[in-house]
PDB file of N, CA, C, O and CB in Angstrom:
ATOM      1  N   MET A   1      32.898  -8.811 -25.321  1.00  0.00           N
ATOM      2  CA  MET A   1      32.866  -7.381 -25.118  1.00  0.00           C
ATOM      3  C   MET A   1      32.682  -7.091 -23.633  1.00  0.00           C
ATOM      4  O   MET A   1      31.810  -7.673 -22.988  1.00  0.00           O
ATOM      5  CB  MET A   1      31.744  -6.732 -25.953  1.00  0.00           C
ATOM      6  N   ILE A   2      33.487  -6.208 -23.101  1.00  0.00           N
ATOM      7  CA  ILE A   2      33.431  -5.852 -21.689  1.00  0.00           C
ATOM      8  C   ILE A   2      32.554  -4.616 -21.521  1.00  0.00           C
ATOM      9  O   ILE A   2      32.742  -3.607 -22.201  1.00  0.00           O
ATOM     10  CB  ILE A   2      34.856  -5.602 -21.119  1.00  0.00           C
ATOM     11  N   SER A   3      31.606  -4.712 -20.615  1.00  0.00           N
ATOM     12  CA  SER A   3      30.708  -3.594 -20.362  1.00  0.00           C
ATOM     13  C   SER A   3      31.430  -2.515 -19.568  1.00  0.00           C
ATOM     14  O   SER A   3      32.092  -2.809 -18.573  1.00  0.00           O
ATOM     15  CB  SER A   3      29.449  -4.066 -19.612  1.00  0.00           C
ATOM     16  N   THR A   4      31.304  -1.275 -20.003  1.00  0.00           N
ATOM     17  CA  THR A   4      31.927  -0.161 -19.290  1.00  0.00           C
ATOM     18  C   THR A   4      30.904   0.680 -18.546  1.00  0.00           C
ATOM     19  O   THR A   4      31.248   1.724 -17.992  1.00  0.00           O
ATOM     20  CB  THR A   4      32.700   0.713 -20.256  1.00  0.00           C
ATOM     21  N   SER A   5      29.659   0.244 -18.526  1.00  0.00           N
ATOM     22  CA  SER A   5      28.637   1.016 -17.829  1.00  0.00           C
ATOM     23  C   SER A   5      28.787   0.851 -16.323  1.00  0.00           C
ATOM     24  O   SER A   5      29.201  -0.199 -15.831  1.00  0.00           O
ATOM     25  CB  SER A   5      27.230   0.587 -18.277  1.00  0.00           C
ATOM     26  N   LYS A   6      28.442   1.911 -15.610  1.00  0.00           N
ATOM     27  CA  LYS A   6      28.516   1.880 -14.154  1.00  0.00           C
ATOM     28  C   LYS A   6      27.267   1.199 -13.604  1.00  0.00           C
ATOM     29  O   LYS A   6      26.202   1.271 -14.216  1.00  0.00           O
ATOM     30  CB  LYS A   6      28.665   3.315 -13.572  1.00  0.00           C
ATOM     31  N   PRO A   7      27.390   0.538 -12.452  1.00  0.00           N
ATOM     32  CA  PRO A   7      26.192  -0.042 -11.837  1.00  0.00           C
ATOM     33  C   PRO A   7      25.196   1.057 -11.477  1.00  0.00           C
ATOM     34  O   PRO A   7      25.588   2.187 -11.184  1.00  0.00           O
ATOM     35  CB  PRO A   7      26.566  -0.859 -10.579  1.00  0.00           C
ATOM     36  N   LYS A   8      23.929   0.728 -11.501  1.00  0.00           N
ATOM     37  CA  LYS A   8      22.883   1.709 -11.220  1.00  0.00           C
ATOM     38  C   LYS A   8      23.034   2.304  -9.825  1.00  0.00           C
ATOM     39  O   LYS A   8      22.671   3.461  -9.611  1.00  0.00           O
ATOM     40  CB  LYS A   8      21.506   1.069 -11.365  1.00  0.00           C
ATOM     41  N   SER A   9      23.563   1.539  -8.870  1.00  0.00           N
ATOM     42  CA  SER A   9      23.694   2.041  -7.512  1.00  0.00           C
ATOM     43  C   SER A   9      24.685   3.191  -7.421  1.00  0.00           C
ATOM     44  O   SER A   9      24.562   4.034  -6.532  1.00  0.00           O
ATOM     45  CB  SER A   9      24.118   0.926  -6.588  1.00  0.00           C
ATOM     46  N   ASN A  10      25.668   3.248  -8.322  1.00  0.00           N
ATOM     47  CA  ASN A  10      26.636   4.338  -8.293  1.00  0.00           C
ATOM     48  C   ASN A  10      26.098   5.602  -8.945  1.00  0.00           C
ATOM     49  O   ASN A  10      26.435   6.706  -8.517  1.00  0.00           O
ATOM     50  CB  ASN A  10      27.911   3.916  -8.979  1.00  0.00           C
ATOM     51  N   THR A  11      25.278   5.462  -9.960  1.00  0.00           N
ATOM     52  CA  THR A  11      24.793   6.622 -10.702  1.00  0.00           C
ATOM     53  C   THR A  11      23.417   7.084 -10.248  1.00  0.00           C
ATOM     54  O   THR A  11      22.961   8.150 -10.662  1.00  0.00           O
ATOM     55  CB  THR A  11      24.755   6.307 -12.169  1.00  0.00           C
ATOM     56  N   HIS A  12      22.755   6.317  -9.419  1.00  0.00           N
ATOM     57  CA  HIS A  12      21.414   6.645  -8.929  1.00  0.00           C
ATOM     58  C   HIS A  12      21.418   6.569  -7.396  1.00  0.00           C
ATOM     59  O   HIS A  12      20.962   5.574  -6.831  1.00  0.00           O
ATOM     60  CB  HIS A  12      20.336   5.673  -9.538  1.00  0.00           C
ATOM     61  N   PRO A  13      21.924   7.602  -6.720  1.00  0.00           N
ATOM     62  CA  PRO A  13      22.097   7.511  -5.266  1.00  0.00           C
ATOM     63  C   PRO A  13      20.824   7.692  -4.442  1.00  0.00           C
ATOM     64  O   PRO A  13      20.808   7.315  -3.271  1.00  0.00           O
ATOM     65  CB  PRO A  13      23.081   8.522  -4.837  1.00  0.00           C
ATOM     66  N   TRP A  14      19.759   8.256  -5.011  1.00  0.00           N
ATOM     67  CA  TRP A  14      18.526   8.459  -4.254  1.00  0.00           C
ATOM     68  C   TRP A  14      17.691   7.188  -4.305  1.00  0.00           C
ATOM     69  O   TRP A  14      17.343   6.709  -5.385  1.00  0.00           O
ATOM     70  CB  TRP A  14      17.723   9.668  -4.808  1.00  0.00           C
ATOM     71  N   CYS A  15      17.371   6.645  -3.139  1.00  0.00           N
ATOM     72  CA  CYS A  15      16.644   5.373  -3.046  1.00  0.00           C
ATOM     73  C   CYS A  15      15.321   5.563  -2.319  1.00  0.00           C
ATOM     74  O   CYS A  15      15.212   6.350  -1.379  1.00  0.00           O
ATOM     75  CB  CYS A  15      17.496   4.312  -2.324  1.00  0.00           C
ATOM     76  N   ILE A  16      14.327   4.827  -2.777  1.00  0.00           N
ATOM     77  CA  ILE A  16      13.094   4.687  -2.004  1.00  0.00           C
ATOM     78  C   ILE A  16      13.178   3.336  -1.320  1.00  0.00           C
ATOM     79  O   ILE A  16      13.365   2.302  -1.961  1.00  0.00           O
ATOM     80  CB  ILE A  16      11.795   4.809  -2.913  1.00  0.00           C
ATOM     81  N   ILE A  17      13.036   3.370  -0.006  1.00  0.00           N
ATOM     82  CA  ILE A  17      13.172   2.181   0.832  1.00  0.00           C
ATOM     83  C   ILE A  17      11.823   1.835   1.435  1.00  0.00           C
ATOM     84  O   ILE A  17      11.133   2.708   1.962  1.00  0.00           O
ATOM     85  CB  ILE A  17      14.227   2.399   1.945  1.00  0.00           C
ATOM     86  N   ARG A  18      11.445   0.568   1.360  1.00  0.00           N
ATOM     87  CA  ARG A  18      10.259   0.078   2.069  1.00  0.00           C
ATOM     88  C   ARG A  18      10.744  -0.478   3.394  1.00  0.00           C
ATOM     89  O   ARG A  18      11.595  -1.366   3.435  1.00  0.00           O
ATOM     90  CB  ARG A  18       9.473  -1.015   1.232  1.00  0.00           C
ATOM     91  N   GLN A  19      10.194   0.054   4.478  1.00  0.00           N
ATOM     92  CA  GLN A  19      10.596  -0.393   5.806  1.00  0.00           C
ATOM     93  C   GLN A  19       9.819  -1.653   6.174  1.00  0.00           C
ATOM     94  O   GLN A  19       8.588  -1.677   6.152  1.00  0.00           O
ATOM     95  CB  GLN A  19      10.366   0.721   6.858  1.00  0.00           C
ATOM     96  N   LEU A  20      10.568  -2.692   6.510  1.00  0.00           N
ATOM     97  CA  LEU A  20       9.996  -3.987   6.847  1.00  0.00           C
ATOM     98  C   LEU A  20      10.162  -4.256   8.341  1.00  0.00           C
ATOM     99  O   LEU A  20      10.910  -3.544   9.011  1.00  0.00           O
ATOM    100  CB  LEU A  20      10.657  -5.109   6.016  1.00  0.00           C
ATOM    101  N   PRO A  21       9.477  -5.268   8.874  1.00  0.00           N
ATOM    102  CA  PRO A  21       9.646  -5.611  10.289  1.00  0.00           C
ATOM    103  C   PRO A  21      11.079  -6.043  10.594  1.00  0.00           C
ATOM    104  O   PRO A  21      11.839  -6.404   9.695  1.00  0.00           O
ATOM    105  CB  PRO A  21       8.672  -6.723  10.684  1.00  0.00           C
ATOM    106  N   ASN A  22      11.428  -5.999  11.863  1.00  0.00           N
ATOM    107  CA  ASN A  22      12.736  -6.434  12.368  1.00  0.00           C
ATOM    108  C   ASN A  22      13.891  -5.644  11.760  1.00  0.00           C
ATOM    109  O   ASN A  22      14.940  -6.209  11.452  1.00  0.00           O
ATOM    110  CB  ASN A  22      12.934  -7.909  12.089  1.00  0.00           C
ATOM    111  N   MET A  23      13.698  -4.343  11.590  1.00  0.00           N
ATOM    112  CA  MET A  23      14.747  -3.438  11.095  1.00  0.00           C
ATOM    113  C   MET A  23      15.283  -3.823   9.722  1.00  0.00           C
ATOM    114  O   MET A  23      16.430  -3.514   9.398  1.00  0.00           O
ATOM    115  CB  MET A  23      15.888  -3.399  12.074  1.00  0.00           C
ATOM    116  N   GLN A  24      14.483  -4.480   8.928  1.00  0.00           N
ATOM    117  CA  GLN A  24      14.900  -4.832   7.575  1.00  0.00           C
ATOM    118  C   GLN A  24      14.393  -3.774   6.611  1.00  0.00           C
ATOM    119  O   GLN A  24      13.480  -3.009   6.919  1.00  0.00           O
ATOM    120  CB  GLN A  24      14.379  -6.237   7.173  1.00  0.00           C
ATOM    121  N   ARG A  25      15.021  -3.750   5.416  1.00  0.00           N
ATOM    122  CA  ARG A  25      14.607  -2.777   4.412  1.00  0.00           C
ATOM    123  C   ARG A  25      14.663  -3.403   3.033  1.00  0.00           C
ATOM    124  O   ARG A  25      15.375  -4.380   2.798  1.00  0.00           O
ATOM    125  CB  ARG A  25      15.490  -1.521   4.469  1.00  0.00           C
ATOM    126  N   LEU A  26      13.906  -2.825   2.139  1.00  0.00           N
ATOM    127  CA  LEU A  26      13.858  -3.289   0.760  1.00  0.00           C
ATOM    128  C   LEU A  26      13.973  -2.069  -0.145  1.00  0.00           C
ATOM    129  O   LEU A  26      13.186  -1.129  -0.030  1.00  0.00           O
ATOM    130  CB  LEU A  26      12.544  -4.095   0.468  1.00  0.00           C
ATOM    131  N   VAL A  27      14.951  -2.081  -1.044  1.00  0.00           N
ATOM    132  CA  VAL A  27      15.096  -0.982  -1.993  1.00  0.00           C
ATOM    133  C   VAL A  27      14.035  -1.166  -3.073  1.00  0.00           C
ATOM    134  O   VAL A  27      14.067  -2.139  -3.825  1.00  0.00           O
ATOM    135  CB  VAL A  27      16.543  -0.936  -2.612  1.00  0.00           C
ATOM    136  N   VAL A  28      13.099  -0.225  -3.144  1.00  0.00           N
ATOM    137  CA  VAL A  28      12.026  -0.288  -4.130  1.00  0.00           C
ATOM    138  C   VAL A  28      12.556   0.149  -5.492  1.00  0.00           C
ATOM    139  O   VAL A  28      12.332  -0.521  -6.500  1.00  0.00           O
ATOM    140  CB  VAL A  28      10.829   0.596  -3.700  1.00  0.00           C
ATOM    141  N   ASP A  29      13.261   1.281  -5.510  1.00  0.00           N
ATOM    142  CA  ASP A  29      13.841   1.778  -6.762  1.00  0.00           C
ATOM    143  C   ASP A  29      14.895   2.824  -6.442  1.00  0.00           C
ATOM    144  O   ASP A  29      14.936   3.358  -5.334  1.00  0.00           O
ATOM    145  CB  ASP A  29      12.746   2.372  -7.694  1.00  0.00           C
ATOM    146  N   ARG A  30      15.755   3.116  -7.429  1.00  0.00           N
ATOM    147  CA  ARG A  30      16.821   4.100  -7.293  1.00  0.00           C
ATOM    148  C   ARG A  30      16.630   5.180  -8.353  1.00  0.00           C
ATOM    149  O   ARG A  30      16.132   4.916  -9.447  1.00  0.00           O
ATOM    150  CB  ARG A  30      18.225   3.432  -7.422  1.00  0.00           C
ATOM    151  N   PHE A  31      17.040   6.412  -8.004  1.00  0.00           N
ATOM    152  CA  PHE A  31      16.847   7.550  -8.894  1.00  0.00           C
ATOM    153  C   PHE A  31      18.098   8.418  -8.920  1.00  0.00           C
ATOM    154  O   PHE A  31      18.862   8.456  -7.955  1.00  0.00           O
ATOM    155  CB  PHE A  31      15.627   8.378  -8.459  1.00  0.00           C
ATOM    156  N   ARG A  32      18.296   9.116 -10.036  1.00  0.00           N
ATOM    157  CA  ARG A  32      19.410  10.067 -10.144  1.00  0.00           C
ATOM    158  C   ARG A  32      19.144  11.325  -9.344  1.00  0.00           C
ATOM    159  O   ARG A  32      20.044  11.851  -8.689  1.00  0.00           O
ATOM    160  CB  ARG A  32      19.664  10.429 -11.603  1.00  0.00           C
ATOM    161  N   GLY A  33      17.911  11.810  -9.392  1.00  0.00           N
ATOM    162  CA  GLY A  33      17.579  13.079  -8.748  1.00  0.00           C
ATOM    163  C   GLY A  33      16.563  12.925  -7.636  1.00  0.00           C
ATOM    164  O   GLY A  33      15.723  12.024  -7.658  1.00  0.00           O
ATOM    165  N   ARG A  34      16.653  13.823  -6.659  1.00  0.00           N
ATOM    166  CA  ARG A  34      15.733  13.811  -5.527  1.00  0.00           C
ATOM    167  C   ARG A  34      14.301  14.082  -5.985  1.00  0.00           C
ATOM    168  O   ARG A  34      13.360  13.492  -5.454  1.00  0.00           O
ATOM    169  CB  ARG A  34      16.161  14.848  -4.482  1.00  0.00           C
ATOM    170  N   ASN A  35      14.130  14.966  -6.964  1.00  0.00           N
ATOM    171  CA  ASN A  35      12.778  15.293  -7.439  1.00  0.00           C
ATOM    172  C   ASN A  35      12.069  14.073  -8.009  1.00  0.00           C
ATOM    173  O   ASN A  35      10.872  13.891  -7.785  1.00  0.00           O
ATOM    174  CB  ASN A  35      12.839  16.390  -8.497  1.00  0.00           C
ATOM    175  N   ASP A  36      12.791  13.241  -8.739  1.00  0.00           N
ATOM    176  CA  ASP A  36      12.187  12.021  -9.286  1.00  0.00           C
ATOM    177  C   ASP A  36      11.776  11.074  -8.163  1.00  0.00           C
ATOM    178  O   ASP A  36      10.708  10.464  -8.216  1.00  0.00           O
ATOM    179  CB  ASP A  36      13.165  11.314 -10.245  1.00  0.00           C
ATOM    180  N   ALA A  37      12.625  10.956  -7.151  1.00  0.00           N
ATOM    181  CA  ALA A  37      12.310  10.089  -6.014  1.00  0.00           C
ATOM    182  C   ALA A  37      11.089  10.613  -5.255  1.00  0.00           C
ATOM    183  O   ALA A  37      10.226   9.833  -4.851  1.00  0.00           O
ATOM    184  CB  ALA A  37      13.523   9.982  -5.064  1.00  0.00           C
ATOM    185  N   ASP A  38      11.015  11.929  -5.061  1.00  0.00           N
ATOM    186  CA  ASP A  38       9.859  12.520  -4.375  1.00  0.00           C
ATOM    187  C   ASP A  38       8.559  12.270  -5.135  1.00  0.00           C
ATOM    188  O   ASP A  38       7.537  11.941  -4.534  1.00  0.00           O
ATOM    189  CB  ASP A  38      10.066  14.022  -4.190  1.00  0.00           C
ATOM    190  N   ALA A  39       8.602  12.427  -6.449  1.00  0.00           N
ATOM    191  CA  ALA A  39       7.399  12.211  -7.260  1.00  0.00           C
ATOM    192  C   ALA A  39       6.941  10.756  -7.179  1.00  0.00           C
ATOM    193  O   ALA A  39       5.746  10.484  -7.061  1.00  0.00           O
ATOM    194  CB  ALA A  39       7.661  12.602  -8.726  1.00  0.00           C
ATOM    195  N   TYR A  40       7.888   9.826  -7.244  1.00  0.00           N
ATOM    196  CA  TYR A  40       7.538   8.406  -7.168  1.00  0.00           C
ATOM    197  C   TYR A  40       7.016   8.051  -5.779  1.00  0.00           C
ATOM    198  O   TYR A  40       6.105   7.235  -5.643  1.00  0.00           O
ATOM    199  CB  TYR A  40       8.757   7.531  -7.517  1.00  0.00           C
ATOM    200  N   LEU A  41       7.596   8.668  -4.746  1.00  0.00           N
ATOM    201  CA  LEU A  41       7.138   8.413  -3.380  1.00  0.00           C
ATOM    202  C   LEU A  41       5.696   8.878  -3.191  1.00  0.00           C
ATOM    203  O   LEU A  41       4.923   8.211  -2.503  1.00  0.00           O
ATOM    204  CB  LEU A  41       8.057   9.115  -2.367  1.00  0.00           C
ATOM    205  N   GLN A  42       5.325   9.990  -3.780  1.00  0.00           N
ATOM    206  CA  GLN A  42       3.938  10.460  -3.694  1.00  0.00           C
ATOM    207  C   GLN A  42       2.978   9.452  -4.310  1.00  0.00           C
ATOM    208  O   GLN A  42       1.904   9.196  -3.766  1.00  0.00           O
ATOM    209  CB  GLN A  42       3.788  11.818  -4.390  1.00  0.00           C
ATOM    210  N   ILE A  43       3.364   8.885  -5.437  1.00  0.00           N
ATOM    211  CA  ILE A  43       2.522   7.874  -6.086  1.00  0.00           C
ATOM    212  C   ILE A  43       2.410   6.632  -5.212  1.00  0.00           C
ATOM    213  O   ILE A  43       1.322   6.079  -5.050  1.00  0.00           O
ATOM    214  CB  ILE A  43       3.088   7.501  -7.472  1.00  0.00           C
ATOM    215  N   LEU A  44       3.539   6.190  -4.646  1.00  0.00           N
ATOM    216  CA  LEU A  44       3.506   5.017  -3.766  1.00  0.00           C
ATOM    217  C   LEU A  44       2.602   5.249  -2.563  1.00  0.00           C
ATOM    218  O   LEU A  44       1.867   4.350  -2.154  1.00  0.00           O
ATOM    219  CB  LEU A  44       4.919   4.665  -3.293  1.00  0.00           C
ATOM    220  N   ARG A  45       2.652   6.450  -1.996  1.00  0.00           N
ATOM    221  CA  ARG A  45       1.822   6.750  -0.822  1.00  0.00           C
ATOM    222  C   ARG A  45       0.337   6.762  -1.169  1.00  0.00           C
ATOM    223  O   ARG A  45      -0.500   6.449  -0.322  1.00  0.00           O
ATOM    224  CB  ARG A  45       2.222   8.098  -0.222  1.00  0.00           C
ATOM    225  N   GLN A  46       0.004   7.119  -2.406  1.00  0.00           N
ATOM    226  CA  GLN A  46      -1.396   7.076  -2.831  1.00  0.00           C
ATOM    227  C   GLN A  46      -1.852   5.646  -3.086  1.00  0.00           C
ATOM    228  O   GLN A  46      -2.978   5.278  -2.752  1.00  0.00           O
ATOM    229  CB  GLN A  46      -1.596   7.919  -4.091  1.00  0.00           C
ATOM    230  N   LEU A  47      -0.974   4.842  -3.677  1.00  0.00           N
ATOM    231  CA  LEU A  47      -1.336   3.462  -4.003  1.00  0.00           C
ATOM    232  C   LEU A  47      -1.266   2.531  -2.799  1.00  0.00           C
ATOM    233  O   LEU A  47      -2.077   1.613  -2.670  1.00  0.00           O
ATOM    234  CB  LEU A  47      -0.436   2.941  -5.093  1.00  0.00           C
ATOM    235  N   LEU A  48      -0.291   2.767  -1.913  1.00  0.00           N
ATOM    236  CA  LEU A  48      -0.073   1.901  -0.751  1.00  0.00           C
ATOM    237  C   LEU A  48       0.023   2.738   0.525  1.00  0.00           C
ATOM    238  O   LEU A  48       1.108   2.859   1.094  1.00  0.00           O
ATOM    239  CB  LEU A  48       1.212   1.053  -0.936  1.00  0.00           C
ATOM    240  N   PRO A  49      -1.087   3.318   0.986  1.00  0.00           N
ATOM    241  CA  PRO A  49      -1.011   4.206   2.153  1.00  0.00           C
ATOM    242  C   PRO A  49      -0.637   3.496   3.452  1.00  0.00           C
ATOM    243  O   PRO A  49      -0.165   4.143   4.387  1.00  0.00           O
ATOM    244  CB  PRO A  49      -2.326   4.898   2.339  1.00  0.00           C
ATOM    245  N   GLN A  50      -0.835   2.199   3.528  1.00  0.00           N
ATOM    246  CA  GLN A  50      -0.551   1.463   4.758  1.00  0.00           C
ATOM    247  C   GLN A  50       0.910   1.024   4.866  1.00  0.00           C
ATOM    248  O   GLN A  50       1.310   0.493   5.902  1.00  0.00           O
ATOM    249  CB  GLN A  50      -1.447   0.253   4.843  1.00  0.00           C
ATOM    250  N   VAL A  51       1.716   1.233   3.819  1.00  0.00           N
ATOM    251  CA  VAL A  51       3.112   0.785   3.798  1.00  0.00           C
ATOM    252  C   VAL A  51       4.027   1.985   4.006  1.00  0.00           C
ATOM    253  O   VAL A  51       3.822   3.043   3.410  1.00  0.00           O
ATOM    254  CB  VAL A  51       3.450   0.063   2.458  1.00  0.00           C
ATOM    255  N   ASP A  52       5.054   1.814   4.867  1.00  0.00           N
ATOM    256  CA  ASP A  52       6.005   2.891   5.134  1.00  0.00           C
ATOM    257  C   ASP A  52       7.134   2.882   4.115  1.00  0.00           C
ATOM    258  O   ASP A  52       7.805   1.868   3.926  1.00  0.00           O
ATOM    259  CB  ASP A  52       6.574   2.768   6.550  1.00  0.00           C
ATOM    260  N   HIS A  53       7.338   4.028   3.456  1.00  0.00           N
ATOM    261  CA  HIS A  53       8.440   4.220   2.519  1.00  0.00           C
ATOM    262  C   HIS A  53       9.196   5.481   2.924  1.00  0.00           C
ATOM    263  O   HIS A  53       8.596   6.437   3.414  1.00  0.00           O
ATOM    264  CB  HIS A  53       7.925   4.320   1.043  1.00  0.00           C
ATOM    265  N   VAL A  54      10.504   5.482   2.720  1.00  0.00           N
ATOM    266  CA  VAL A  54      11.325   6.663   2.969  1.00  0.00           C
ATOM    267  C   VAL A  54      12.318   6.828   1.824  1.00  0.00           C
ATOM    268  O   VAL A  54      12.627   5.879   1.103  1.00  0.00           O
ATOM    269  CB  VAL A  54      12.067   6.553   4.334  1.00  0.00           C
ATOM    270  N   ILE A  55      12.807   8.054   1.676  1.00  0.00           N
ATOM    271  CA  ILE A  55      13.844   8.345   0.687  1.00  0.00           C
ATOM    272  C   ILE A  55      15.163   8.491   1.422  1.00  0.00           C
ATOM    273  O   ILE A  55      15.242   9.171   2.445  1.00  0.00           O
ATOM    274  CB  ILE A  55      13.511   9.636  -0.137  1.00  0.00           C
ATOM    275  N   ILE A  56      16.198   7.851   0.898  1.00  0.00           N
ATOM    276  CA  ILE A  56      17.538   8.001   1.465  1.00  0.00           C
ATOM    277  C   ILE A  56      18.526   8.323   0.345  1.00  0.00           C
ATOM    278  O   ILE A  56      18.273   8.043  -0.826  1.00  0.00           O
ATOM    279  CB  ILE A  56      17.970   6.711   2.228  1.00  0.00           C
ATOM    280  N   PHE A  57      19.649   8.914   0.729  1.00  0.00           N
ATOM    281  CA  PHE A  57      20.754   9.169  -0.195  1.00  0.00           C
ATOM    282  C   PHE A  57      21.812   8.133   0.124  1.00  0.00           C
ATOM    283  O   PHE A  57      22.426   8.182   1.190  1.00  0.00           O
ATOM    284  CB  PHE A  57      21.321  10.650  -0.069  1.00  0.00           C
ATOM    285  N   ASP A  58      22.032   7.201  -0.778  1.00  0.00           N
ATOM    286  CA  ASP A  58      22.889   6.041  -0.531  1.00  0.00           C
ATOM    287  C   ASP A  58      24.040   6.027  -1.526  1.00  0.00           C
ATOM    288  O   ASP A  58      23.852   5.674  -2.691  1.00  0.00           O
ATOM    289  CB  ASP A  58      22.079   4.726  -0.624  1.00  0.00           C
ATOM    290  N   LEU A  59      25.239   6.410  -1.072  1.00  0.00           N
ATOM    291  CA  LEU A  59      26.406   6.396  -1.950  1.00  0.00           C
ATOM    292  C   LEU A  59      27.086   5.043  -1.992  1.00  0.00           C
ATOM    293  O   LEU A  59      27.805   4.738  -2.944  1.00  0.00           O
ATOM    294  CB  LEU A  59      27.393   7.439  -1.512  1.00  0.00           C
ATOM    295  N   ILE A  60      26.867   4.228  -0.970  1.00  0.00           N
ATOM    296  CA  ILE A  60      27.502   2.914  -0.907  1.00  0.00           C
ATOM    297  C   ILE A  60      26.571   1.895  -1.544  1.00  0.00           C
ATOM    298  O   ILE A  60      25.414   1.790  -1.136  1.00  0.00           O
ATOM    299  CB  ILE A  60      27.840   2.518   0.562  1.00  0.00           C
ATOM    300  N   PRO A  61      27.041   1.139  -2.534  1.00  0.00           N
ATOM    301  CA  PRO A  61      26.187   0.104  -3.128  1.00  0.00           C
ATOM    302  C   PRO A  61      25.707  -0.877  -2.068  1.00  0.00           C
ATOM    303  O   PRO A  61      26.428  -1.178  -1.117  1.00  0.00           O
ATOM    304  CB  PRO A  61      26.940  -0.648  -4.238  1.00  0.00           C
ATOM    305  N   GLU A  62      24.495  -1.368  -2.238  1.00  0.00           N
ATOM    306  CA  GLU A  62      23.883  -2.253  -1.247  1.00  0.00           C
ATOM    307  C   GLU A  62      24.660  -3.553  -1.066  1.00  0.00           C
ATOM    308  O   GLU A  62      24.577  -4.166  -0.002  1.00  0.00           O
ATOM    309  CB  GLU A  62      22.457  -2.566  -1.647  1.00  0.00           C
ATOM    310  N   THR A  63      25.404  -3.985  -2.062  1.00  0.00           N
ATOM    311  CA  THR A  63      26.154  -5.232  -1.946  1.00  0.00           C
ATOM    312  C   THR A  63      27.281  -5.119  -0.936  1.00  0.00           C
ATOM    313  O   THR A  63      27.739  -6.133  -0.410  1.00  0.00           O
ATOM    314  CB  THR A  63      26.713  -5.635  -3.295  1.00  0.00           C
ATOM    315  N   TYR A  64      27.744  -3.886  -0.649  1.00  0.00           N
ATOM    316  CA  TYR A  64      28.822  -3.689   0.310  1.00  0.00           C
ATOM    317  C   TYR A  64      28.319  -3.285   1.679  1.00  0.00           C
ATOM    318  O   TYR A  64      29.087  -3.318   2.641  1.00  0.00           O
ATOM    319  CB  TYR A  64      29.775  -2.654  -0.196  1.00  0.00           C
ATOM    320  N   ALA A  65      27.056  -2.905   1.803  1.00  0.00           N
ATOM    321  CA  ALA A  65      26.528  -2.417   3.076  1.00  0.00           C
ATOM    322  C   ALA A  65      26.190  -3.561   3.998  1.00  0.00           C
ATOM    323  O   ALA A  65      25.731  -3.337   5.118  1.00  0.00           O
ATOM    324  CB  ALA A  65      25.299  -1.553   2.853  1.00  0.00           C
TER     325      ALA A  65
END
């Protein structure tokens, strides 16, 4: 059976990124809506105040970037 589902990166363009040293980044999670990403970012900032996280809108899947 062939899967017809789209990859999560195409359907969930809002990403929370953890900023790492040497201009590296780590995708923490992806969301369909900006509001969901904002709510999750608030929780991350409460749990990990010393770690930098940002929200980006990423239409290009990470495998191609």
